SEKEPA-471488 format. One record per residue (C-alpha): residue number from 1; residue in one letter; chain; x, y, z. Coordinates in nm, 3 decimals. Example, Ala and Ser with C-alpha at 12.3 -4.5 7.8 and 13.67 -1.06 7.14 Angstrom:
> resi/resn/chain/x/y/z
> 1/A/A/1.230/-0.450/0.780
> 2/S/A/1.367/-0.106/0.714
// end
This chain:
> resi/resn/chain/x/y/z
> 1/M/A/-0.002/-0.005/0.003
> 2/F/A/0.126/0.334/-0.093
> 3/P/A/0.170/0.593/0.223
> 4/E/A/-0.115/0.842/0.247
> 5/R/A/0.126/1.130/0.198
> 6/I/A/0.232/0.989/-0.131
> 7/L/A/-0.156/0.925/-0.285
> 8/K/A/-0.229/1.273/-0.168
> 9/K/A/0.054/1.389/-0.382
> 10/I/A/-0.054/1.167/-0.671
> 11/D/A/-0.407/1.327/-0.630
> 12/R/A/-0.267/1.693/-0.670
> 13/L/A/-0.080/1.614/-0.968
> 14/L/A/-0.375/1.428/-1.104
> 15/D/A/-0.601/1.738/-1.058
> 16/K/A/-0.378/1.979/-1.181
> 17/H/A/-0.320/1.798/-1.545
> 18/I/A/-0.661/1.742/-1.567
> 19/Q/A/-0.800/2.058/-1.530
> 20/Y/A/-0.960/2.232/-1.842
> 21/Q/A/-0.894/2.595/-1.937
> 22/E/A/-1.201/2.708/-2.050
> 23/S/A/-1.205/2.919/-2.363
> 24/I/A/-1.124/3.301/-2.262
> 25/D/A/-1.259/3.611/-2.494
> 26/F/A/-0.980/3.837/-2.455
> 27/R/A/-1.191/4.092/-2.645
> 28/D/A/-1.403/4.155/-2.331
> 29/T/A/-1.179/4.063/-2.045
> 30/Y/A/-0.842/4.254/-1.977
> 31/A/A/-0.731/4.124/-1.645
> 32/F/A/-0.653/3.786/-1.518
> 33/L/A/-0.501/3.565/-1.230
> 34/W/A/-0.276/3.278/-1.324
> 35/N/A/-0.338/2.949/-1.044
> 36/G/A/-0.071/2.728/-1.186
> 37/S/A/-0.276/2.566/-1.473
> 38/N/A/-0.545/2.813/-1.574
> 39/L/A/-0.629/3.178/-1.625
> 40/K/A/-0.893/3.328/-1.397
> 41/P/A/-1.065/3.657/-1.565
> 42/V/A/-1.082/3.941/-1.334
> 43/K/A/-1.396/4.139/-1.441
> 44/N/A/-1.333/4.422/-1.242
> 45/F/A/-0.999/4.528/-1.237
> 46/A/A/-0.809/4.799/-1.034
> 47/K/A/-0.865/5.136/-1.251
> 48/I/A/-0.569/5.353/-1.124
> 49/D/A/-0.568/5.710/-1.253
> 50/L/A/-0.228/5.806/-1.368
> 51/N/A/-0.285/6.164/-1.199
> 52/D/A/-0.286/6.030/-0.859
> 53/F/A/0.114/5.962/-0.849
> 54/I/A/0.325/6.213/-0.739
> 55/G/A/0.695/6.289/-0.709
> 56/V/A/0.763/5.976/-0.941
> 57/N/A/0.743/6.151/-1.269
> 58/Y/A/1.062/6.000/-1.413
> 59/Q/A/0.950/5.664/-1.327
> 60/K/A/0.595/5.694/-1.443
> 61/E/A/0.722/5.826/-1.813
> 62/K/A/0.977/5.574/-1.833
> 63/L/A/0.720/5.274/-1.760
> 64/I/A/0.470/5.444/-2.007
> 65/K/A/0.716/5.469/-2.281
> 66/N/A/0.848/5.093/-2.225
> 67/T/A/0.440/4.976/-2.244
> 68/Q/A/0.361/5.199/-2.550
> 69/K/A/0.653/5.041/-2.743
> 70/F/A/0.546/4.709/-2.641
> 71/V/A/0.172/4.781/-2.756
> 72/N/A/0.307/4.933/-3.043
> 73/H/A/0.486/4.590/-3.156
> 74/K/A/0.838/4.736/-3.100
> 75/P/A/1.129/4.613/-2.918
> 76/A/A/1.031/4.660/-2.503
> 77/N/A/1.194/4.547/-2.154
> 78/N/A/1.098/4.349/-1.882
> 79/V/A/1.063/4.579/-1.585
> 80/L/A/1.160/4.581/-1.230
> 81/L/A/1.024/4.859/-0.981
> 82/W/A/1.184/4.861/-0.690
> 83/G/A/1.228/5.021/-0.379
> 84/E/A/1.051/5.201/-0.064
> 85/R/A/0.731/5.080/0.051
> 86/G/A/0.395/5.262/-0.034
> 87/T/A/0.537/5.472/-0.303
> 88/G/A/0.300/5.350/-0.589
> 89/K/A/0.514/5.069/-0.760
> 90/S/A/0.240/4.811/-0.793
> 91/S/A/-0.012/5.069/-0.847
> 92/L/A/0.167/5.244/-1.139
> 93/I/A/0.212/4.883/-1.303
> 94/K/A/-0.162/4.845/-1.277
> 95/A/A/-0.229/5.182/-1.421
> 96/M/A/-0.080/5.062/-1.763
> 97/L/A/-0.356/4.827/-1.808
> 98/N/A/-0.608/5.138/-1.751
> 99/L/A/-0.405/5.312/-2.008
> 100/F/A/-0.340/5.091/-2.246
> 101/Y/A/-0.645/4.790/-2.257
> 102/N/A/-0.787/4.953/-2.570
> 103/Q/A/-0.489/4.896/-2.719
> 104/N/A/-0.507/4.506/-2.680
> 105/L/A/-0.283/4.502/-2.356
> 106/R/A/-0.397/4.250/-2.100
> 107/M/A/-0.227/4.183/-1.765
> 108/I/A/-0.200/3.839/-1.595
> 109/Q/A/-0.100/3.839/-1.235
> 110/V/A/0.121/3.551/-1.106
> 111/L/A/0.177/3.478/-0.766
> 112/K/A/0.526/3.357/-0.649
> 113/H/A/0.464/2.989/-0.562
> 114/D/A/0.319/3.005/-0.950
> 115/L/A/0.613/3.120/-1.132
> 116/L/A/0.780/2.783/-1.248
> 117/S/A/0.419/2.672/-1.394
> 118/L/A/0.482/2.994/-1.652
> 119/F/A/0.592/2.751/-1.925
> 120/E/A/0.227/2.640/-1.950
> 121/L/A/0.085/3.010/-1.974
> 122/F/A/0.319/3.074/-2.272
> 123/D/A/0.114/2.839/-2.487
> 124/I/A/-0.193/3.031/-2.419
> 125/V/A/-0.001/3.354/-2.482
> 126/Q/A/0.135/3.241/-2.796
> 127/Q/A/-0.232/3.130/-2.940
> 128/N/A/-0.328/3.492/-2.896
> 129/P/A/-0.090/3.701/-3.104
> 130/D/A/-0.339/3.980/-3.185
> 131/Y/A/-0.294/4.085/-2.793
> 132/R/A/-0.008/4.199/-2.578
> 133/F/A/0.051/4.045/-2.238
> 134/I/A/0.212/4.166/-1.916
> 135/I/A/0.291/3.904/-1.647
> 136/F/A/0.271/4.090/-1.332
> 137/I/A/0.460/4.008/-1.034
> 138/D/A/0.434/4.163/-0.705
> 139/D/A/0.674/4.188/-0.438
> 140/L/A/0.901/3.939/-0.578
> 141/S/A/1.216/3.872/-0.371
> 142/F/A/1.386/3.516/-0.241
> 143/E/A/1.598/3.440/0.058
> 144/E/A/1.935/3.276/0.014
> 145/T/A/1.809/2.951/0.092
> 146/E/A/1.553/2.950/-0.206
> 147/P/A/1.683/2.780/-0.500
> 148/E/A/1.372/2.921/-0.717
> 149/F/A/1.547/3.239/-0.822
> 150/K/A/1.811/3.020/-1.039
> 151/E/A/1.491/2.856/-1.185
> 152/L/A/1.329/3.152/-1.231
> 153/K/A/1.629/3.321/-1.435
> 154/T/A/1.557/3.025/-1.687
> 155/V/A/1.179/3.109/-1.708
> 156/L/A/1.273/3.462/-1.808
> 157/D/A/1.534/3.371/-2.058
> 158/G/A/1.292/3.096/-2.194
> 159/G/A/1.540/2.847/-2.151
> 160/I/A/1.503/2.604/-2.488
> 161/Y/A/1.175/2.716/-2.489
> 162/Q/A/1.141/3.058/-2.689
> 163/I/A/0.975/3.323/-2.465
> 164/P/A/0.639/3.455/-2.678
> 165/E/A/0.695/3.772/-2.861
> 166/N/A/0.385/3.925/-2.737
> 167/L/A/0.481/3.868/-2.359
> 168/L/A/0.686/4.078/-2.122
> 169/F/A/0.742/4.070/-1.731
> 170/Y/A/0.681/4.364/-1.471
> 171/A/A/0.762/4.305/-1.121
> 172/T/A/0.761/4.501/-0.813
> 173/S/A/1.011/4.423/-0.501
> 174/N/A/1.143/4.641/-0.225
> 175/R/A/1.478/4.476/-0.300
> 176/K/A/1.710/4.623/-0.570
> 177/N/A/1.861/4.286/-0.632
> 178/L/A/1.554/4.080/-0.536
> 179/I/A/1.833/3.858/-0.311
> 180/P/A/2.005/3.978/-0.018
> 181/V/A/2.387/4.077/-0.128
> 182/K/A/2.583/4.078/0.195
> 183/F/A/2.918/4.187/0.277
> 184/S/A/3.040/3.824/0.386
> 185/D/A/2.950/3.733/0.008
> 186/R/A/3.319/3.875/-0.066
> 187/E/A/3.482/3.634/0.173
> 188/T/A/3.356/3.287/0.073
> 189/D/A/3.527/2.945/0.038
> 190/E/A/3.320/2.804/-0.224
> 191/K/A/3.396/3.032/-0.501
> 192/S/A/3.544/3.408/-0.579
> 193/P/A/3.403/3.676/-0.444
> 194/E/A/3.304/3.817/-0.776
> 195/E/A/3.129/3.488/-0.885
> 196/T/A/2.908/3.492/-0.568
> 197/L/A/2.813/3.876/-0.625
> 198/Q/A/2.738/3.795/-1.020
> 199/E/A/2.522/3.492/-0.917
> 200/K/A/2.306/3.701/-0.700
> 201/I/A/2.263/3.995/-0.926
> 202/S/A/2.205/3.773/-1.217
> 203/L/A/1.865/3.735/-1.196
> 204/V/A/1.774/4.129/-1.179
> 205/E/A/1.981/4.157/-1.499
> 206/R/A/1.682/3.978/-1.666
> 207/F/A/1.509/4.309/-1.618
> 208/G/A/1.641/4.548/-1.883
> 209/L/A/1.449/4.858/-1.717
> 210/R/A/1.477/4.897/-1.347
> 211/L/A/1.350/5.203/-1.183
> 212/G/A/1.433/5.286/-0.829
> 213/F/A/1.135/5.448/-0.594
> 214/F/A/1.314/5.619/-0.302
> 215/K/A/1.214/5.774/0.035
> 216/M/A/0.971/6.073/-0.032
> 217/S/A/1.044/6.418/0.058
> 218/Q/A/0.818/6.599/0.310
> 219/N/A/0.731/6.824/0.021
> 220/D/A/0.611/6.578/-0.215
> 221/Y/A/0.398/6.416/0.061
> 222/L/A/0.210/6.705/0.151
> 223/K/A/0.163/6.771/-0.224
> 224/I/A/-0.004/6.392/-0.206
> 225/V/A/-0.211/6.469/0.080
> 226/Q/A/-0.343/6.789/-0.096
> 227/H/A/-0.419/6.604/-0.400
> 228/Y/A/-0.637/6.358/-0.240
> 229/A/A/-0.783/6.629/-0.007
> 230/D/A/-0.899/6.791/-0.340
> 231/K/A/-1.000/6.442/-0.510
> 232/Y/A/-1.231/6.346/-0.199
> 233/N/A/-1.327/6.762/-0.121
> 234/V/A/-1.183/6.753/0.241
> 235/N/A/-1.306/7.064/0.370
> 236/M/A/-1.032/7.195/0.634
> 237/D/A/-0.774/7.457/0.719
> 238/R/A/-0.458/7.362/0.514
> 239/E/A/-0.225/7.441/0.794
> 240/K/A/-0.450/7.207/1.015
> 241/L/A/-0.458/6.960/0.728
> 242/F/A/-0.091/6.918/0.689
> 243/S/A/-0.005/6.938/1.039
> 244/L/A/-0.238/6.658/1.104
> 245/A/A/-0.066/6.501/0.800
> 246/L/A/0.286/6.506/0.928
> 247/R/A/0.184/6.378/1.280
> 248/F/A/-0.013/6.049/1.111
> 249/A/A/0.344/6.004/0.921
> 250/L/A/0.545/5.987/1.224
> 251/E/A/0.339/5.657/1.292
> 252/Y/A/0.302/5.507/0.940
> 253/G/A/0.589/5.651/0.728
> 254/R/A/0.583/5.930/0.488
> 255/N/A/0.468/5.803/0.115
> 256/G/A/0.180/5.807/-0.122
> 257/R/A/0.009/5.518/0.062
> 258/T/A/0.031/5.692/0.383
> 259/A/A/-0.114/5.995/0.257
> 260/Y/A/-0.411/5.813/0.079
> 261/Q/A/-0.458/5.663/0.446
> 262/F/A/-0.443/5.960/0.632
> 263/I/A/-0.726/6.133/0.415
> 264/K/A/-0.953/5.824/0.453
> 265/S/A/-0.920/5.851/0.835
> 266/L/A/-1.037/6.205/0.849
> 267/D/A/-1.366/6.285/0.971
> 268/Y/A/-1.509/6.552/0.729
// end
């Protein structure tokens, strides 16, 4: 008799392979979730307003330009948005769908634990050449003990499998190199220090466009507060509004997300 744990594993594998991907009409659905074997349509995708992004004009312009080239069937890069939390990295990627869905752009969000099943997704993408697909990976990072970062390099390069021409990867991370780089990496007995460092940054180099998001100045933070105050018709003396906003930021940090949460916390 097989042990119970082996039988359960066999059941999971069988379930995965007998799942049937229903026919998808990309004409009316723009956003999807990939569960490792199927695409799940997202009918009400997040409609992000580009006017809500303040203090990141350079990053915004670069991402729009890259995405515009992509939907125009011109060469474009995989993109990594890295840096401080709450600075709009994920929202800016989602805003690209709102900006370009009427130019046949479609977005598929993939969770980290489903990354190694992406080769199966390539077939679906390749069979729909009239559309341009962005695979969105949010909060991507790896620890030193995780071997998946090496395998993801193969996915991004395609390995022996050619990546579809109508597909790009857009990812966010709080880490610049996706995996921690420590001073001790310069002193290892296993390989030369240079080899250790190159191995750790080799994954991030698969992203041809890397945009940093940094700590926000007080001035930019207050500009965002004012923007959301105007957007939601907050009627409050400006000096009092800013004083409360700065006090709120002492506890929650100074970034765009905090500014939005501050406005929602007000009684007005």
